C-alpha positions in Angstrom: -35.0 -53.1 -28.1 -34.9 -53.8 -24.3 -33.6 -57.5 -24.8 -30.7 -55.8 -26.8 -29.7 -53.7 -24.9 -29.3 -56.3 -21.9 -27.5 -58.2 -23.9 -24.9 -56.1 -25.2 -24.3 -54.7 -21.5 -24.2 -58.3 -20.2 -22.6 -59.7 -23.1 -19.6 -56.9 -23.0 -18.7 -57.1 -19.0 -19.1 -60.6 -19.0 -16.1 -60.4 -21.0 -14.3 -57.7 -19.5 -14.6 -59.8 -15.7 -13.8 -62.8 -18.1 -10.5 -61.6 -19.8 -9.1 -59.9 -16.7 -9.3 -62.7 -14.6 -7.4 -64.3 -18.1 -4.9 -61.5 -17.5 -4.4 -62.0 -13.3 -4.0 -65.9 -14.2 -1.1 -65.6 -16.6 0.9 -62.6 -13.7 3.1 -60.6 -15.7 2.8 -62.5 -19.3 -0.3 -61.0 -19.8 1.0 -57.5 -20.5 3.0 -59.7 -23.5 2.7 -59.5 -26.9 3.7 -63.0 -27.4 0.7 -64.4 -25.4 -2.8 -64.1 -27.4 -4.9 -62.7 -23.9 -2.7 -59.2 -23.7 -5.0 -58.6 -27.0 -8.2 -60.0 -25.8 -7.5 -57.7 -22.9 -7.1 -54.5 -25.9 -9.4 -55.4 -27.7 -12.2 -56.3 -25.1 -12.2 -53.0 -23.6 -14.3 -50.6 -26.3 -16.9 -53.4 -26.1 -18.0 -51.5 -23.4 -17.9 -48.1 -25.3 -19.3 -49.6 -29.1 -22.8 -49.7 -30.2 -24.2 -47.0 -26.9 -21.8 -46.9 -23.8 -23.4 -49.2 -20.9 -24.1 -46.2 -19.3 -26.4 -45.6 -22.1 -27.9 -48.8 -22.4 -28.9 -49.0 -18.8 -30.5 -45.8 -19.1 -32.2 -46.5 -21.7 -33.5 -50.0 -20.0 -34.7 -47.9 -16.9 -36.6 -45.9 -18.8 -38.5 -47.7 -21.0 -39.4 -50.5 -17.9 -40.8 -47.1 -16.0 -42.7 -46.2 -19.4 -44.5 -49.9 -19.7 -45.6 -50.5 -15.7 -49.3 -50.3 -16.7 -48.9 -53.7 -19.0 -46.2 -54.8 -16.3 -49.1 -54.5 -14.0 -51.9 -55.6 -16.1 -49.9 -58.6 -16.6 -48.9 -59.8 -13.5 -50.6 -63.9 -12.7 -50.4 -64.4 -8.9 -48.7 -67.5 -9.0 -48.4 -69.9 -5.7 -44.6 -69.8 -5.4 -44.0 -72.8 -2.9 -45.3 -75.5 -5.1 -42.8 -74.4 -7.7 -39.1 -76.5 -7.8 -35.9 -74.3 -6.7 -35.0 -72.3 -9.8 -37.7 -71.2 -10.6 -38.8 -70.0 -8.0 -35.7 -67.9 -7.7 -36.9 -66.4 -10.1 -40.7 -65.3 -9.8 -39.5 -63.6 -6.7 -37.0 -61.6 -8.2 -39.5 -60.4 -11.3 -41.6 -60.4 -7.7 -38.8 -57.9 -6.3 -38.7 -55.9 -9.4 -42.3 -55.0 -10.1 -42.4 -53.7 -6.6 -39.1 -51.5 -7.6 -40.7 -50.0 -10.5 -43.8 -49.5 -8.3 -42.6 -47.6 -6.1 -40.1 -45.5 -8.6 -43.2 -45.2 -10.6 -45.6 -43.8 -7.6 -42.5 -41.7 -5.8 -42.8 -37.7 -6.3 -39.8 -36.6 -7.2 -37.9 -38.8 -9.2 -37.6 -38.7 -12.6 -35.4 -41.3 -14.0 -33.3 -39.5 -16.4 -31.9 -37.7 -14.3 -31.0 -40.6 -10.8 -28.9 -42.7 -12.9 -28.7 -44.4 -9.4 -31.4 -45.5 -9.4 -31.2 -46.2 -13.7 -27.9 -48.7 -13.6 -29.4 -50.8 -10.4 -33.0 -51.2 -12.2 -31.2 -52.3 -15.2 -28.9 -54.2 -13.4 -31.9 -56.2 -11.8 -33.7 -56.4 -14.8 -30.6 -57.8 -16.8 -30.3 -60.0 -14.1 -33.4 -61.7 -14.0 -33.3 -62.2 -18.0 -30.2 -64.3 -17.5 -31.8 -66.4 -14.9 -34.9 -67.2 -17.2 -32.9 -67.6 -19.9 -30.6 -70.2 -18.3 -33.6 -71.8 -16.5 -35.7 -72.4 -19.7 -32.8 -73.3 -21.7 -31.8 -75.7 -18.9 -35.2 -77.1 -19.0 -35.1 -77.5 -22.3 -32.0 -79.6 -22.8 -33.0 -82.2 -20.2 -36.3 -82.3 -22.3 -34.2 -83.3 -25.2 -31.5 -85.1 -23.9 -31.8 -86.1 -19.7 -30.9 -85.7 -16.6 -28.2 -87.5 -16.5 -27.0 -86.0 -20.0 -27.3 -82.1 -18.5 -25.5 -82.4 -14.8 -23.3 -79.4 -15.9 -25.5 -77.5 -16.9 -28.3 -77.4 -13.8 -25.8 -77.1 -11.8 -24.7 -74.0 -13.4 -28.2 -73.2 -13.7 -28.6 -73.9 -10.2 -25.8 -71.0 -9.4 -27.5 -68.5 -11.5 -30.9 -68.7 -9.8 -29.8 -68.4 -6.4 -26.7 -65.7 -7.0 -28.8 -64.2 -9.1 -32.3 -63.1 -7.0 -29.5 -62.3 -4.1 -28.2 -59.6 -5.8 -31.8 -58.5 -7.2 -32.6 -58.8 -3.0 -30.1 -56.4 -2.8 -31.1 -53.9 -5.0 -34.5 -53.7 -4.5 -33.7 -53.4 -0.7 -31.1 -50.3 -1.7 -33.9 -49.0 -4.1 -36.6 -49.0 -1.8 -34.7 -47.9 1.2 -33.8 -45.1 -0.9 -37.0 -44.0 -2.7 -39.2 -44.3 0.3 -38.5 -41.4 2.3 -41.5 -42.2 5.2 -40.0 -44.5 7.5 -43.1 -46.8 8.9 -44.2 -47.1 5.0 -40.1 -48.3 4.7 -39.8 -51.2 7.4 -43.5 -52.7 6.6 -42.2 -52.8 2.9 -38.4 -53.5 4.2 -40.3 -56.9 6.3 -42.1 -57.6 3.5 -38.8 -58.7 1.7 -38.1 -61.1 4.6 -40.7 -62.5 4.9 -40.8 -64.1 1.0 -40.5 -67.9 1.1 -36.8 -67.6 -0.5 -35.2 -71.5 -0.7 -32.7 -71.8 1.7 -29.7 -71.2 0.7 -27.4 -74.0 -0.5 -23.8 -73.9 -0.9 -22.2 -72.6 -3.6 -18.3 -73.1 -3.6 -19.1 -77.1 -3.4 -21.7 -76.0 -6.3 -18.7 -74.2 -8.4 -16.3 -76.2 -7.0 -18.0 -79.1 -9.5 -18.3 -77.4 -12.1 -14.8 -76.1 -12.4 -13.8 -80.0 -11.9 -15.8 -81.0 -15.0 -14.9 -77.6 -16.6 -11.2 -78.8 -16.3 -11.4 -82.8 -17.4 -12.7 -81.6 -20.2 -10.4 -78.7 -21.2 -12.6 -77.3 -23.2 -16.1 -74.7 -22.5 -18.2 -76.8 -22.7 -22.6 -75.5 -22.6 
């Protein structure tokens, strides 16, 4: 159920973003029925409402996560992140921040997640980012294993961007949740200091990476992944 909700929310909002950018590229022509993007724009809007609004799906995800906090804690395995490759490290650290946020919310008196949509929205977004990061990483690793690194260069570039951007979003979300949930100032300082001390890979030039990805897609003339 969690995976279905995550996919529904992420897919519909990704579609909304892409179609919105397509209309922007078309300019005024994007509103004319002679252009296909006009229909795509209208049709995309219902996706965030149909089969459960995205807000309800986010609340469902957050509620189910908190109910499973004990299983999540039992399944924890400490991994030395310093010895794993860059993208995998981003994923492991993002999971660590998500678990820390879940633990804090589950132990904070007075917070009822079903009545706190700010928390449920951020928690759900964090899990979505981790899910997307890990899915891209595993799919790319499988493709490289099958076809070799040279043939899957584009997938590797895209995965690198997804994992780095995803971790940045998860870190920002964790800071927002922990800053709000931990009311005692000394405890809050210690928790935020721990985040700053995580062994995060050095951030890279995502502008250049995205340009390289765009060049490949433009040269091919179609979606290639």
